[in-house]
Every structure is written in structure tokens, then in C-alpha cells.
C-alpha positions in Angstrom: 18.5 -65.0 33.9 16.2 -64.1 36.8 16.0 -60.9 38.6 15.1 -60.8 42.2 15.0 -58.3 45.1 17.3 -59.7 47.8 17.5 -58.8 51.5 20.7 -60.3 52.4 20.3 -59.6 56.2 16.9 -61.6 56.6 17.9 -64.0 53.8 14.8 -63.1 51.9 14.4 -62.9 48.0 11.3 -61.7 46.2 10.7 -62.2 42.4 10.2 -58.6 41.3 12.1 -55.8 40.2 11.8 -52.7 38.9 13.4 -50.7 36.0 13.2 -47.1 35.2 16.4 -46.6 32.6 15.6 -49.0 30.1 11.8 -50.4 30.7 11.7 -51.5 26.9 15.0 -53.5 27.2 15.1 -56.3 24.5 17.0 -58.6 27.0 15.2 -61.9 27.2 14.5 -62.3 30.8 12.6 -65.2 32.1 10.0 -63.0 33.6 7.0 -60.9 32.8 6.9 -57.3 32.5 4.7 -54.4 33.1 5.2 -51.1 31.7 3.6 -47.8 32.7 4.3 -45.1 30.0 4.0 -41.7 31.8 4.9 -39.3 29.4 5.9 -38.9 25.8 5.5 -41.8 23.3 7.3 -44.2 21.0 7.2 -47.0 18.4 7.8 -50.4 19.7 8.0 -53.7 17.9 6.1 -56.7 19.8 6.7 -60.2 18.2 7.4 -58.1 14.7 4.2 -56.1 15.1 4.8 -52.6 15.0 2.7 -50.2 17.8 2.8 -46.5 18.1 1.8 -45.3 21.5 1.4 -42.3 23.5 1.3 -41.5 27.5 -0.5 -42.7 29.4 -0.5 -46.4 28.5 0.3 -49.7 29.8 2.2 -52.6 28.4 2.0 -56.2 29.5 4.6 -58.7 28.3 5.4 -62.4 29.1 8.7 -64.0 29.1 8.4 -65.1 25.4 7.6 -61.7 23.9 10.1 -60.1 21.8 10.3 -56.5 22.4 12.2 -53.6 20.5 11.9 -50.1 21.2 12.4 -48.7 17.8 11.8 -44.7 18.4 11.0 -42.5 21.3 9.9 -39.0 21.8 10.3 -37.3 25.2 9.7 -40.9 26.6 9.3 -41.5 30.4 8.2 -45.0 31.6 8.6 -47.4 34.4 8.6 -51.2 34.4 8.0 -54.0 36.9 9.8 -57.5 36.0 8.1 -60.1 38.0 7.6 -63.8 38.0 4.0 -65.3 37.8 4.8 -67.3 41.1 4.9 -63.9 43.0 1.0 -64.0 42.6 0.7 -67.7 43.4 3.4 -70.1 43.9 1.8 -72.8 41.9 1.9 -70.6 38.7 5.0 -71.9 37.2 5.9 -71.3 33.4 4.9 -75.1 32.8 1.5 -74.5 34.3 1.0 -71.3 32.4 1.7 -72.6 28.9 -0.5 -75.5 29.7 -3.8 -73.1 29.6 -4.2 -73.2 33.5 -5.1 -77.0 33.5 -4.9 -79.0 36.8 -4.9 -75.9 38.7 -7.2 -75.7 41.7 -10.0 -73.1 41.7 -8.1 -70.9 43.9 -5.2 -70.8 41.8 -7.1 -70.7 38.6 -8.5 -67.3 39.9 -4.8 -66.1 40.3 -4.1 -67.5 37.0 -7.0 -65.5 35.2 -5.4 -62.5 36.9 -2.4 -62.9 34.6 -4.5 -63.1 31.4 -3.7 -59.5 30.2 0.2 -60.9 29.9 -0.7 -64.2 28.2 -3.4 -63.3 25.6 -1.6 -60.3 23.9 -2.9 -60.7 20.3 -6.7 -60.3 21.6 -6.1 -57.0 23.1 -3.6 -55.1 20.9 -0.5 -57.0 21.8 -0.5 -56.3 25.5 -1.3 -52.5 25.2 -4.0 -51.1 27.2 -4.6 -47.3 27.1 -5.5 -45.5 30.4 -7.0 -42.2 31.5 -5.1 -39.8 33.5 -6.6 -40.6 36.8 -6.1 -44.5 36.2 -2.8 -43.9 35.4 -2.0 -41.5 38.4 -3.3 -44.4 40.7 -1.2 -47.0 39.0 2.0 -44.4 39.2 1.4 -44.2 43.0 1.3 -47.8 43.2 4.7 -48.0 41.5 6.1 -45.4 43.8 5.3 -47.5 46.8 6.3 -50.6 45.5 9.5 -48.9 44.5 10.1 -47.6 47.9 9.6 -51.0 49.6 11.8 -53.0 47.5 14.5 -50.6 47.6 14.7 -49.3 51.2 13.6 -52.8 52.7 13.4 -50.8 56.0 11.1 -53.4 57.9 10.4 -56.9 58.4 7.3 -56.4 56.5 8.7 -55.4 53.2 8.1 -58.6 51.4 4.2 -58.7 52.4 3.9 -55.0 51.5 5.7 -55.2 48.2 3.5 -58.2 47.2 0.3 -56.3 48.3 1.1 -53.1 46.1 1.9 -55.3 43.3 -1.3 -57.3 43.6 -3.3 -54.0 43.9 -1.6 -53.2 40.6 -2.8 -56.4 39.0 -6.5 -55.8 40.2 -6.6 -52.4 38.5 -5.0 -54.1 35.5 -7.6 -56.7 35.5 -10.5 -54.1 35.6 -8.8 -52.3 32.5 -8.2 -55.7 30.8 -12.0 -56.7 31.2 -13.4 -53.2 30.4 -11.2 -52.6 27.3 -12.7 -51.6 24.3 -12.0 -51.9 20.8 -13.8 -48.9 19.8 -11.0 -46.5 21.2 -8.3 -48.7 19.9 -6.2 -48.3 16.7 -5.0 -51.4 15.0 -1.5 -52.6 15.0 0.5 -50.6 12.5 1.9 -52.3 9.3 3.2 -48.8 7.6 6.7 -47.9 6.6 9.1 -46.4 9.0 8.6 -42.8 7.6 4.8 -43.0 8.2 5.3 -44.4 11.5 7.5 -41.5 12.6 4.4 -39.1 11.4 2.0 -41.0 13.4 4.3 -41.0 16.5 4.5 -37.2 16.1 0.8 -36.8 15.8 0.4 -39.3 19.0 2.6 -36.9 21.0 1.3 -33.6 19.7 -2.5 -34.1 19.1 -3.3 -31.4 21.8 -2.0 -28.6 19.6 -2.6 -27.3 16.2 -1.0 -29.4 13.4 -1.0 -28.5 10.0 0.1 -30.5 6.7 2.6 -27.5 6.0 4.1 -28.1 9.6 4.4 -32.0 8.7 6.1 -31.4 5.6 8.5 -29.2 7.2 9.2 -31.5 9.9 9.7 -34.5 7.9 11.2 -33.1 4.8 8.4 -34.3 2.2 6.5 -32.5 -0.2 2.5 -32.2 0.6 1.7 -34.6 -2.2 4.5 -37.5 -1.2 3.5 -37.1 2.5 -0.4 -37.3 2.1 -0.2 -40.0 -0.5 2.3 -42.3 1.8 0.1 -41.8 4.7 -3.2 -42.5 3.3 -1.7 -45.6 1.3 -0.3 -46.9 4.9 -3.6 -45.8 7.3 -6.4 -45.7 4.7 -7.2 -42.2 6.0 -6.0 -38.7 5.3 -3.7 -37.4 8.1 -6.5 -35.0 9.4 -8.9 -37.9 9.7 -6.4 -39.9 11.5 -5.6 -36.8 13.7 -9.4 -36.3 14.4 -9.9 -40.0 15.0 -6.9 -40.0 17.7 -8.2 -36.8 19.4 -11.8 -38.6 19.5 -10.2 -41.4 21.2 -8.3 -39.7 23.7 -11.6 -37.8 24.4 -13.4 -41.1 25.2 -10.7 -42.3 27.4 -10.9 -39.2 29.6 -14.9 -39.3 29.4 -14.7 -42.5 30.8 -12.0 -41.9 33.5 -12.4 -38.4 34.5 -15.1 -35.8 35.8 -13.3 -33.0 33.7 -16.1 -30.8 31.7 -16.7 -31.6 28.2 -15.4 -28.3 27.1 -12.2 -28.9 29.0 -11.7 -32.3 27.6 -12.5 -30.9 23.9 -9.8 -28.3 24.5 -7.3 -30.9 26.1 -7.4 -33.1 23.0 -6.9 -30.4 20.5 -10.5 -29.1 19.7 -11.0 -25.4 20.0 -14.6 -25.4 18.7 -16.9 -27.4 21.2 -19.7 -27.7 18.6 -17.1 -29.1 15.9 -16.1 -31.7 18.9 -19.4 -32.6 19.5 -20.0 -33.5 15.8 -16.9 -35.4 15.3 -17.4 -37.3 18.4 -20.7 -38.5 17.5 -19.5 -39.6 14.2 -16.8 -41.8 15.5 -18.4 -42.9 18.6 -22.1 -43.0 17.8 -23.2 -41.2 21.0 -22.9 -37.6 21.9 -20.0 -36.9 24.5 -22.6 -36.5 27.3 -24.4 -39.7 26.1 -21.2 -41.6 26.0 -20.2 -40.4 29.4 -23.6 -41.4 31.0 -23.6 -44.9 29.4 -20.0 -45.6 30.4 -21.0 -44.3 34.0 -23.7 -46.9 34.3 
């Protein structure tokens, strides 16, 4: 099954479609999919690998990926389904599976723009965490694309739609080439119970969280909860939470010009000195040094 946007009056169709109700649908469409997670979080299975995620983040899936959303928390997301031929008519499924061989130079450049969808295992199974500024830019492009393919209100809707989509791909290419392992967690291999605890941390990291709160939320005693969590993740709950907060702070330092104190507060640190110590422990550099290096 293929999904297209149709303009019956002008007999035009475009191999692109937007979905907001079920962006993580497990249906096996013969299309690629770009998902923008704007709020909340969830647990998703990608080719039998479990990923716990929180907004803002992006997923890039190809037509062979097997996706199942296992759990969500206040999740709001949108998806663009598209055929690679939207980028270039030469980029058929057959040529993509042939690793881009027999493509011209210009076709290969377009082929390279689809790498985030083709090499998922090398970059966290197609997941790319973004900062609030980047997420806002991509969200606006989603809005523009959605308006064009919904209203079809001019003879140029096809060209405009494609231009907005290519601009999203351009931003995605920058994110792909600039993605860093230092701010990523490994794909989870933990139990469902622990994954739910991790999801809770990912969606509430900005506020104070205690072990007592978690034991009440997940109906476990303290010893059972801490033992299961450390067995699955290799770290304590608080160690994981600090690492998560530092990781989110690193993304904000790269992506925004917010003050360091505001970023520290936004990710759940009430003590700027403690934030500085924890950031340097996990990222080698102080927050100001890290921002300066990433700006160069």
C-alpha cells in the first residue's frame, strides 16, 4: 500500500502524506517515515530493539523497519510518510538497496540525504535528539507542508510541498552529521518494569524526583526497585537521572543561547554549582567550555 497526496482537479499526485493520529503506526507501508516528537515520551520497539524517548526528538524509519509503540506518556507527535522518489525520481527501492551504486553524481548527493533513514543501527536506530530551537524550526516546516498538501490552494502546491520537505531533509542532514554519541543513551535491553521507570524519568526529569516517589508510583519497595534498575542499566536511579539531565543540558547548550543558570534549572538542577560539577564529570568540559567548543 502506498500513500499519496492527490489533486484530482489537476490530476497531480505527490508521494508524501502526513499523519498525526497514529504516527507510530505498525502498518507496513512501503514508504519512509520521519516522525517529530513534540511533547511527552514513550517506549518504542524498532526491529526488536527497545528505545525509551522523550521530546523533542526525531525518528527516521525506512520501509523495512518494524515499529511498535509499546507505551506512551502525554505523547504528541507527527509523521511524514514519503517515497524516496520525492527526493529524486532515480531513488527507487531497488537502487537504495544496492547501496547507491549506478547513480550519477547528482543522484548520489540526493541518495546521501537519505542516509539517516538507511543506516539506523549506526545512529541509535534512527533516533536523533534535538534542542528546542531546532525542533521549533522543523515543526514550522511540518506546519507549512501540512498546509500545502491539505489545502492544495494553488497551482504551485506540488513545488512548494516538495521545497518544504527538502528543507526538513536539509536540517535533518545537519543533525545526522553532527550527532554525537556523548549525549546518547544506549538502546535499552531492560525489562518492561524498568523501561516504565525510565520513561517516567525521561518525561519528568525537569522536576524533583525521589526514590520514595518512584516506589509509590510503581508499587515496588525500595530495595526491589533499586536492585532491578541497577541490574538492567548498570547504574543507580539517581546516577541515571543525573546523566539524563546533563545530556539534555548539553543539547540546550548547543542549540540555544539560554543562560547556563536557566538551562540548569530547566533540566532539574536547583544548584548551579552542583550542575557545573556534574556536567564536567560526564562531559569533560564545564558548561561554558562545552558551549564555546560547540559554537566553533
